[in-house]
C-alpha positions, -999 to +999 in steps of 0.1 A: +001+002+001+011+037-008-009+058+015-013+051+053-050+051+067-070+036+096-055+001+089-020+008+078+006+022+100+028+053+080+059+028+086+042+000+065+033+022+038+059+037+010+055+067+025+072+059+058+098+036+036+106+068+015+115+089+048+137+060+059+156+059+028+161+099+027+171+103+058+199+075+056+212+092+021+245+112+021+250+135-006+260+112-030+256+077-028+255+042-051+223+025-053+241-009-037+257+014-011+220+028+000+205-005+000+231-018+020+223+007+049+188+007+048+180-034+038+178-041+075+149-016+082+114-031+090+100-001+071+122-012+039+119-053+042+124-059+003+143-044-025+110-044-046+095-017-018+130-003-019+130+007-058+091+020-051+103+045-025+133+062-044+107+061-075+081+079-055+113+105-041+125+108-079+090+117-086+085+141-057+121+157-074+138+153-039+164+131-053+182+128-087+201+098-105+239+110-120+267+086-132+253+057-112+246+080-077+216+087-060+218+127-050+201+149-025+181+177-044 
């Protein structure tokens, strides 16, 4: 599920996992480095959710991709 509602907690949604990913992102980081940092977190429990969260952050124009690195905007 993407958005929280009365049945889902925020950390169980893409919004929660995106927040975890964004908080663990340094200025410039590779995809594999970021995955290694956040894969143990309960909010980001699989690679599919990790990629969907990155997609959401990119669409919100909060991150950008440049030369195989993820950059905070």
